[in-house]
C-alpha positions in Angstrom: 62.7 21.9 68.4 66.2 22.8 67.0 65.0 26.2 66.8 63.6 26.5 69.7 66.8 25.2 71.4 68.8 27.9 69.5 66.2 30.5 70.7 66.6 29.6 74.4 70.2 29.4 74.3 70.4 33.0 72.8 68.1 34.3 75.2 70.4 32.6 78.1 73.4 34.0 76.9 71.6 37.4 76.7 70.4 37.2 80.1 73.7 35.8 81.2 75.3 39.1 79.6 73.0 41.7 81.3 73.0 39.9 84.7 76.9 40.6 84.4 76.5 44.1 83.2 74.3 44.6 86.0 76.6 42.8 88.6 79.1 45.1 87.8 80.4 47.6 90.6 79.0 51.7 89.8 81.9 53.8 90.5 81.1 57.8 90.4 83.3 59.4 87.9 85.9 62.6 89.3 87.2 64.4 86.6 90.7 65.6 87.1 93.3 67.4 85.3 96.5 65.6 84.0 99.8 66.7 82.3 102.2 63.7 83.8 103.8 66.0 86.8 105.9 64.1 89.1 103.8 65.6 91.8 100.6 63.5 90.5 102.5 60.4 91.4 100.5 59.4 93.9 97.3 59.6 92.1 98.8 57.5 89.7 100.0 54.7 92.2 96.5 54.8 94.1 94.5 53.9 90.8 97.1 51.5 89.3 96.5 49.8 92.9 93.1 49.8 92.7 92.6 52.3 95.7 90.4 54.9 93.8 88.4 51.5 92.0 87.8 50.4 96.4 86.2 53.2 97.2 83.9 53.6 94.3 86.0 55.6 92.4 87.0 55.8 88.1 88.9 58.5 87.5 88.5 60.8 84.2 91.6 62.3 83.0 91.9 65.6 81.5 95.1 68.3 79.8 94.8 71.0 82.1 94.5 74.4 80.9 98.4 76.0 80.2 97.3 79.3 81.9 96.7 79.0 85.5 94.5 81.8 85.8 91.6 78.9 83.7 92.0 76.6 86.4 89.7 78.2 88.7 87.0 78.9 86.4 86.8 75.2 85.3 86.7 74.1 88.9 83.9 76.1 89.4 82.2 75.0 86.5 82.3 71.7 87.8 84.2 70.8 84.6 87.2 69.5 86.7 86.7 68.0 90.1 90.1 67.7 91.2 93.4 69.4 90.3 96.5 69.3 90.9 98.8 72.5 91.0 101.1 75.0 92.4 100.2 77.6 94.5 99.4 80.8 92.4 97.9 84.5 93.3 95.5 83.7 91.0 93.5 80.9 93.8 93.7 83.8 96.2 92.4 86.3 93.8 89.5 84.2 92.7 88.8 83.5 96.7 88.0 87.4 97.0 85.6 86.7 94.4 83.9 84.0 96.4 85.1 80.7 94.6 84.1 77.8 96.5 87.0 75.8 95.2 89.4 74.8 98.2 93.3 73.6 98.5 92.7 70.1 100.8 96.2 68.3 100.8 99.5 68.6 100.4 101.0 67.3 96.7 104.6 68.5 97.1 106.8 70.6 99.0 109.9 72.0 99.6 111.8 69.7 102.2 115.0 71.0 104.3 116.8 67.8 104.4 115.6 66.0 101.4 116.8 66.2 97.6 116.3 69.2 95.4 113.2 69.0 93.9 112.8 72.6 92.6 114.9 75.8 92.6 116.1 78.4 90.4 118.8 77.6 87.4 121.4 80.0 86.4 123.0 79.8 82.8 126.3 78.0 82.5 129.5 80.0 82.3 128.0 83.0 84.4 129.6 82.1 87.5 132.9 80.3 86.5 132.5 78.2 89.9 132.2 81.4 92.4 129.2 82.4 94.1 126.5 84.8 92.5 126.8 88.3 94.0 124.3 91.0 93.6 126.6 92.1 90.4 126.4 89.0 88.8 122.8 88.9 88.8 121.1 92.6 88.5 119.6 93.0 85.3 119.5 89.4 84.1 116.7 87.9 82.6 114.8 84.9 84.6 111.9 83.4 83.3 109.3 82.7 86.0 105.7 82.8 86.6 104.6 86.0 87.5 102.5 85.3 91.0 103.4 82.1 91.4 106.0 79.8 93.3 108.4 80.2 90.7 109.0 84.1 91.1 108.5 83.3 95.3 111.2 81.4 95.0 113.6 83.7 92.9 112.6 86.5 95.0 113.7 84.3 98.4 117.1 83.6 96.5 117.7 87.3 95.8 117.0 88.8 99.1 119.9 86.8 100.0 122.4 89.1 98.0 120.5 92.1 98.2 118.2 92.4 95.8 114.5 91.6 94.7 112.7 90.7 91.4 112.3 94.3 90.8 116.3 94.0 90.1 116.1 91.7 87.1 114.2 90.9 84.0 110.8 88.7 84.5 110.2 86.6 81.3 107.9 84.3 81.4 108.4 81.2 78.8 106.4 77.8 78.3 107.9 74.7 80.0 108.9 73.4 76.0 110.9 76.4 75.4 112.7 77.6 78.8 115.6 74.9 78.5 116.5 76.3 75.0 116.3 79.7 75.8 118.8 78.8 78.7 120.9 77.0 76.0 120.7 79.3 73.8 121.0 82.7 76.0 118.3 84.0 75.0 117.7 83.9 79.0 119.7 83.8 82.3 117.5 81.7 84.5 115.0 79.8 85.2 113.2 78.1 88.4 113.0 74.6 87.3 111.5 71.6 88.6 112.3 68.0 88.5 112.9 66.3 86.0 113.6 69.3 84.2 116.2 70.1 87.0 118.3 67.0 86.7 117.9 67.4 82.9 119.7 71.0 83.3 122.4 70.3 86.0 123.7 67.3 83.6 123.7 69.7 80.9 126.3 72.3 83.2 123.8 74.6 83.9 124.4 75.5 88.0 121.5 75.2 90.5 122.3 78.4 92.5 118.8 78.5 94.4 117.3 75.2 95.7 113.7 75.7 97.0 114.6 73.7 100.3 117.1 76.0 101.2 115.6 79.4 100.3 112.2 78.6 101.0 111.6 75.5 102.9 108.4 74.3 103.9 107.4 76.0 100.4 104.1 73.7 98.8 104.9 74.1 95.3 102.3 71.5 94.6 98.9 71.2 96.2 95.2 69.3 95.7 92.5 71.3 95.0 89.0 70.2 94.9 86.3 72.3 93.4 82.5 72.9 94.8 81.3 69.8 93.3 83.2 67.4 96.3 83.8 70.5 98.6 80.0 71.6 98.5 77.6 69.1 96.2 79.2 65.7 97.1 81.6 65.8 100.2 80.9 62.3 100.7 82.5 61.7 97.4 85.6 64.1 98.5 86.2 61.9 101.6 86.4 58.7 99.6 88.6 60.3 97.2 91.0 61.9 99.7 91.0 58.1 101.4 92.6 56.7 98.4 94.7 59.6 97.8 96.2 59.2 101.3 96.9 55.1 100.2 98.3 56.4 97.4 100.9 58.9 99.1 101.5 56.1 101.6 102.9 53.7 98.5 104.7 56.7 97.3 106.3 57.5 100.6 108.0 53.8 100.3 110.4 55.3 97.5 111.8 54.3 94.2 110.8 50.5 94.5 110.3 48.7 91.0 106.5 49.1 91.2 106.6 52.7 91.7 108.9 52.9 89.5 107.3 50.8 86.6 104.0 53.3 87.3 105.6 56.6 87.8 107.7 56.6 84.7 104.9 55.2 82.3 102.2 57.5 83.8 104.9 60.7 83.4 106.5 59.5 80.2 110.0 58.9 81.6 112.3 56.3 81.1 113.1 54.1 84.5 116.7 55.3 83.8 115.6 58.6 84.3 113.6 58.3 87.1 116.6 56.6 89.4 118.5 59.7 88.9 115.7 62.4 89.7 114.8 64.1 93.1 111.2 62.9 94.0 108.3 65.4 95.6 107.9 64.8 99.4 104.5 64.6 100.5 103.1 64.5 103.8 102.2 61.4 104.8 98.5 63.0 106.3 98.4 65.3 103.6 98.7 68.4 106.3 99.5 71.9 104.9 101.8 74.2 106.5 100.6 77.6 107.6 103.6 79.5 108.2 104.6 78.2 104.6 101.2 79.7 103.1 101.3 82.8 105.5 104.6 83.8 103.8 103.8 83.2 100.3 100.4 85.3 100.7 103.1 87.6 102.5 105.0 88.1 99.1 101.7 88.4 97.0 100.9 91.3 98.7 104.5 92.8 98.9 104.6 92.2 95.2 101.0 94.0 94.5 99.4 91.0 93.5 96.7 90.7 96.5 95.3 93.9 98.7 95.8 91.8 101.7 96.8 88.5 103.2 93.5 86.6 103.8 95.3 83.9 106.7 96.6 80.9 106.5 93.1 78.8 106.8 92.0 80.5 103.8 90.8 78.9 100.8 91.8 75.1 102.6 89.8 72.2 103.9 91.5 69.9 105.8 88.7 68.2 106.8 89.1 65.8 104.0 92.9 64.8 105.5 92.1 64.4 108.7 88.9 62.3 108.5 90.7 60.0 105.8 94.1 60.3 108.3 91.8 58.9 110.9 90.5 56.1 109.1 93.7 55.1 107.8 95.2 55.1 111.2 97.9 58.1 110.1 99.3 60.2 112.7 98.1 63.8 112.8 100.2 66.6 112.4 100.1 68.6 115.8 98.5 71.7 115.6 
């Protein structure tokens, strides 16, 4: 009798466990690259506040490649579904070869009226408090990725003193060694972004070319969907975007205790450091700035990275953001 009761109890427990497992809501996995950038803050917030779970999505984070040229192939193959990245010549070159990945939303742009998130830094002691001239900058060594926003912002700044990137020595150092090279005098300047920008300023280096002044409206970060979301499972892309824009809304509340807690942990910063840095400016509805995209493309053509400018809408698909914004009651940007 006792044996039968024990057996019945075990069966009941197993049945209950199976029932609970079957009752667990199914979530579609979205693979996203992440390296702890501040421009990923809306995504971190959306995940921790449960917005992706609300849409039946589970995020799977992966380390992104160091080389931007490897990003698009990973998206195109479906190894990644989403990439939060900067604009590059490589993206537009991939479009010419038939890439189906698309820019779907703003993830951070240079706000002319905002704080300094990124810009051109010059090594301390080179200016001694005076404004830079062409003679001060000609031949100097700058670290900025070719074909990317770093070199673009540098070129825009140099134009203000009558120079171009052809008048300086261009290097490309890794993010982990740039600051050391600047402090050691191995380079004279670089394109930097938060949280490193604030640290470099605190160390006495000069912010000579704020992007918000020399490249206002520039998208220094965008959200890319691979063909898994742009072609195969657009409904999943729509749900991802809805959660993302909810995260953007929460992020735009500013440095609230909750936002500070989430961003500091996920970006591997202390709350004290985060309190001092400039956070990215992100459009509430995810919209892009066509004029800025066209100017960046024109610069790529002038610099020899592209044969022609493909157009402001090339490589973009704003239907995801616009549908999500409408469902969430977020005002659309007049077009």
